N, C-alpha and C positions, 0 to 999 in steps of 0.2 A: 488439426492440420497445421496450426502455427508452431506448435512446440515440437520442432523436428527431433530434438534429442530424446523425446519420449520413445521414439522407435528403438533407440539403442538400449533400452532396459526392458523391453517387452518380452523377450524370450525367457522361457523357464526350463529348457531342457538342452543338455549338450553332453557328448561323450568323447568324440575323437577330434584331434587337431592335426591339420596338415599345413606345413609351412611351405609357401612358394617363394623362392628367393630369386632375385636377378642374378644370373651367373656371370662370372668373369670370362669374357670372350677373348681368347688370344687371337693374334693375327694369324696369317697363314702358318702352317706347320713350320717350326723352326724359328719363327719370329719371336714368340715368347713375350711380346709387349701387349698388355691389356688395352683394348680400344674403348672399353666402357668402364665407368667407375665401379669400384667394388661395393658390396653391400655396406661395408663399414663407411665408405665415403658417402654413399647415398644417405645413410643414416645420419651422419654428421651434418650434412647439408639440410636435411629435413628437420632434424632436431633443433638446429639453430633457429629456424622459423617458428617452431613450436614454442621454444623458450621466449622468443619475442612476443608471441601471441598472448601468453599468460601474463604479460605485463602491459598489454595494450588495452587501454580503456578509453582512449580519446583519439581524435583525428582519423576516424574510420567511417566507411559507409558499408552497410550490410544490405545486400540485395538478394531477396529470396523469391523463388518461384516454386510452387508445389502443384502437382497434378495428382488427382486420385480418381480411381474408377471402381465402382461397385457393380458387380454383375450377379444376377440371379435369374430365376425363371421368367421374370417380368422384363428383362432387358438390362441395359447398362446405364448407370447414372455417372456422369462425369462432373468433376469439380476442379476449379482452378483458384489458387490463392497467390497473391502477389503482395510483397511487403518490402519496405525499405526503411532503414533506420540510419541516421547519420548524426554524428556529434563532432563539434569543433569547439573545444573549451566549454563555455556556458551556453553555446547555441546548440539547439537540438530539435530534431523532428523525427517522427515515425508515422508512416501510414500503412494501413493494411486493407486490402480489398479481397473479398471472397465472392466467387461466382459459381453458379451452376451453368454448365455448358449445354445449351439446348440444340435444337435442330439447326443444321447449317452453321454449326460452331458459334451460334449466337450466345453472347454472354448475358446471363440473367443475374442481376445483383442479389446477393445474399446478405452481405455484411460489409460495413465500411467503418474504419476507425482512423482517427488522426490525433496525434499529440504533438504539440510544439511548445517550446520554452523560449520566450522572448522578453526583452526589456521594453517596458511600456511606461507611459506617463499617467499617473493617477492623481489628477487634480494638482499638478505641479510637483508631485513627488515621483522620483524614479523608483520603479519596483520591477522585480522579475515575476513574470506571470507564466503559469503553465495552463495551457488550453487543452481540453479533452473533448473530442467529438466522437460519438458512436451512434450508429444507426443499423437496425436490422430490417431487412425487407421481407417480411413474412406477414401472413394474415394475422390480424389482432396484435401485431407488434407495437410496442410503445413508440411514441414519437421520437425523433432524433434527439439525442441528449448532447447539450453543449454546456460544459462546466469550466469555470475559471478559478484559479487559485493563485494568490500571491505567495511566492515561495522563496527559499534561499537562493542567492545568486548562483550557487554551484549545484542547484537541483538536478541539472543534466547528468551529473555523475551518479546520482542516486537512481534516476529514472531510467537510464540506459539499460536495455534488456539483452542486446545482442552484440555486444563488443566481442572481439576475439577472445578476450579473457573469459567472458561469460560462457561463450560457446565451447571452448576447448578445455576449460579448467577442470571439469569433473572427471576427465579421463586420466589426469595425472601423468600424461605423456612426458612432461618436462623432467620428471625424476628418473625416467628410464635411462639406462646406461648403454643399451644396445637394442637392436631390432627385436630380439626375442622378448625383452622386457616390455617393449611397446605392445607386442602381441598379447602378452600376459595381462597388461593393464586394460586393453580393450576387452579381453575375455572376462576379466573380473567385473567390469562395469556392466557388461551385457548380462552375465549370469545373475548379478546382484544377489549372490548367496544361494541361488537355486541349485538343485541337483543337476549333475551332468548326465543326460541320457537323451538319445535320439537326435543329437545335433552334431554337425560337422563344421569346423572352422577352416577357412583357407585364407592365408595372409600373403601379401605381396608388397614389395617396396620397389618402385619403378621410376626411372628417370625418362622424361620425354619432353621435348620442346623447351628445354631449360628449366623444367620444374620436376620436383620429386613428389610422388604420391604414395601414401600408405593406404592400402586397400584391405578390406576385411569382408569376406563372404561367409554368411552363416546360412546353413541349410538344415532344415528340420523336417523330419518325416515321422509322424507318430499317429497312433489311433487313440481316440478318447471318446468317452460317452458324453453326450450332450445332456441338457437338463431333463430331457425325457427318457434318458437311458439308452438312446439309440447310438450305436457306434458310428463315429465319423472319422474318416481318414483326413489328416491335416498335413499339407505340404506347404512349408514356408521357406522363402528364400529372401535374404536381405543382402544387398551390396552397399557397403559404406566406404567412402574414401575421403582422405584429407590431403590437400595439396599445398605445398610450399613453393613459392617462387620469389627470387630476389630477396631472400631473407625474411619473407613475410608469409603468414597464412593467407593464401589467395582464395581458398574456398573449400567447400566440402559438398558431398553428394550422397544421397541415400536413395536406393531403388529397392522396392519390396514387392513381392508377389505371394499372396496367401490364397491357397485353394482348399476348400472344404467340400469333401465328396462323401455321399451316403450310398449305401448298397442299392437302394431303389431309385436313386437319382433325385428324390424329393429333398428339398432343402439345399441342394448343391449351390454353392456361391463362391465368388472370388473377390478379393480386394487387391488392387495393385496401385502403385503410385511411384512418383519420383519427386524428391525434394532437392533442390539445388540452391546453393548459396555462393555468392561471389563477394569477396572482401576487396575493397579498394581503399586507398589511403591518401589523406591530404587533398581530397576533392569535394569538400563540402559545397553543396549547391546553394549558394547565397541567393540567387535569383528566385528559386523555388521557395526558400525559407522566407524571404521578404514578402512573397506574395500571399503568405498564409495570414488570414484575418483571424485574430484571437479575441475579437469582441464577444462579450457575453453579457447577459442581463444582470447577473450577479457574479461577483468575484469574492471568493472566500479567502480569509487570511490563514495561511499555514505557517508563515514565517513570523513567529510572535515570541515575545517574552510575556511575563505576567507580573501583576502586582498582588502580593499576598497581604491579607489584612489581619491585624490583631485588634479585637474590640474589647475594651476594658481589660486588656491583658490576656485575652484568650483568642486563639487562632480561629478565624472564621472558616466555614466549610468550603468556600469556593474563592478562586482568585479571578482577577480581571485580566483577560487577554489583551495585549497591546502589540500592534504591529511593530516590528523592528524599525527604528528610525523615527517613530512617532513620539510626541511629548504628551504628558498627562498633567493636567492641572486640577485644582479642587473641583471645578465645575464638572469635569469628566467623572470624577469619583462620585459626585452627587448624582449625576445622570445614571451612572451604573447602579447605584443603590436605589434609585427610583424605579428601576425596571421590574415591574411586577412579574413578567414572564420568567425572569432569571431567578428571582428570590422568593416567589410565592410559596415555595415549599419550605422556606426557612424563616422568613420574616412575615409574621401574620399581620403586622401593623400596616403593611403596604396594601393598597387597593388598586384594582385593575382600572386603568384609564381607557383602554381600547375596548369599546363595546360594539364595534361595527360587525357583528356576526349574527347568526340566526337566533341566538339565545335572546336577543333584544328586539326581534322583529315587531313584537306587539307594542313596543313603546313609541310614544310620539317623539318628535325631534326635541321638543321642550323637555320631556322627561329624560331623554338621553343626555342632553346638555346639563341638566341638573346633576345626574349621576357622575358625569365626567368632572364637573366642578367640585363635587364632594370628594371624589377620588384624588384630585390634584391637591386639594387642601389637606387631606389626610397624609398624603405622601410628603408634601412640603413640611408638614409638622414633624414627621419622623426625620427628614433630612436636616431640619433646623436643630435637632438634638445632637447632631454629629459635629465633633471637632476633629480635624485631621492633623496628625503630626508626623514628622519624619523620623523621630527617635522613640525608643521604647519608654523612655522616662516621660514622654509627652510634654517636653519643654520647648521644642522647636516646631512652630507651625509649618505645615507643608506648603511649599511654594512652587512645586512642579518638579518633574523628572523626565528624562528621555531614556527610552529603551534602546540600547545600542547593540545587543547581541541576541541571537535566538536562544530560547530557553533561559534567558536571564530572568531572575526572580528578585523583585524589589519588595521589601517589607514596608508597609505603612501602618500607622497606629491610630486607632479611632477611639475617642472617648465619648461615650453616650451619656448625656444628661437629660433625662426625660423632662417634659413640661410639668408644671406644678399640679396639673390635673390628671397625671398618669404615673404609673410605675412600670418598669420594664423587667422582664424575667429572661435571663440567659440560661438556656438549657445546655449544659456542657457535658459531653460524653467522652469517655476515655478510649484511646486506641493505641496500637503498637506501631511505631514508625518502622522504616525499612531496616533499622539497626536493632530492632527489638526493644526500644525504649518506650516507656509509657508516656503518651502525650494526651492532651485534651483539646477538643475543638468544639466550637459552638454549633449545635445542631438546630436550635430554634431561638428566635427572639420574639417574645410575646409581650403584649400589653395586658392590662388587667380589665376585669369586668367592672363597670361603673354601676354601683348599687344606688338605689333610690335615695338612700340617706347620705350619699356622697362618698362613701368609703370605697376603697379599691380592693377588690376581691380576686383571688386566684386559687383555683383548685387544680393541684398537680395531677390528680388521677384523670381528670377530664381533658386537660390541655397538653400533657406531655407524652403519654404513652410509654414512658420508661419508668423503671423502678428508681426512685429518688434515694441517693446515698447520703447527701448532705445538702443543707440550705444555708448559704452564707457561712459555711464552715461548721455548722452545727447539725445536730440530729434532726431529721425531718419530723414534721407533725404526723401523728398517727392518723388523724382524720383527713389529711391532705389539704386542709383549708388554711389559707394565708390571707392576712390583711396588711396592706403596705401603705406607707406614707407617699404622697405625691412627690415626684422629682427624684425617686430612689431607684436604684438598680440592684437586682438580687440574682445570685448565682445558684442554680440548682445543678449539682453534680449528679449525673444519672448513670445507671448501668447500661452499657452499650450492648443491647440484645437485638 
């Protein structure tokens, strides 16, 4: 119901075309002076508005009303949809309401949506927030959804769905040189490559009340077999119009009536409806906009850059997202690498600190506290083995950065120096980058098994799951057993399978 233009590509059959044109009407016999514009003049007026529309992505308001009626042996169901979208620079809102029309024209809620993009204060920082609300009014429907996202200041340009540009662009009317080419463009989009059979087109270009409207009527009469092989007579009529006034696309309208008839009357049904859109310009409703509450329990960051890490010279497999405008210091990096939920699949040295779920229901508070203490100590031990630098040579200690642009990627370099009672293994796998170059990244960071005699043991078959190609630049051991000195780091280059 919302996507009006889907109606304009639904037909699959056409054969003949009739062109209806506004005629040049002379004055009384002998006068010879036209009292109405010619087709060419009407086209030029209309076409100027269309060319403006395909460049218009801002300072507009789109107002939509749609009625649909479904009739079969059980009666008629009626639905109403209303939608409005408006944009003024980086300010934006869109709402959509859908109803079933009941007895005495009572409106029964079916669906509601609201999107707004506003500038908000986030603990002293100015950010742009996109708010999305959606609710369906059906049995067993999920609860209303309210989501928030911090986005780029110009997110309204990306989010807008119904600007004149979006609505009219698919028709390619702007490249038409005359009325006939407009008709051909409409027909091409309607057919969408389908065969022409059983369909009649009628086109009209008309001036009325200071506006010029291009109208297209499509009539289809065919017989087809349904899924059960029963022949059905199908009669479909669609009337589409696009109106230009004062140099702007002022609106469009689609009315359709589809009738399906069977020889015995069983299964007879009809669908009809009207979709109307009005475009206005420079009339953004600031009062409505300011009244929209965009508060959400959680707001996700979409407008971010990232920090990429190289550990002991090898690229780590994930980066740290950072909201644009935020600064990052060493404590932030340490907190990031302490997060078990983020790195548990890569860094086995980390231990989960959050144990407040059903897996630990049988533990006493004292036992939980002990586990948490042990986890914090293990994680702190790993973090203490990290030194962070801002240069690849690892000579300049990291003292902070600020992310200034979306998609900005800053590289930081980490040197791991294990404690004397452990050794670290970096599992490095090869991959092809977007340019086809062979690169390597760290898949796993492991510690060693502490044997009773104090030795540090590592078995690559049990711990890595990859075929080992080399260990510290040398051939791997056939038995996959390794013993390392405390405080050492070892690189296992593996086949990426």
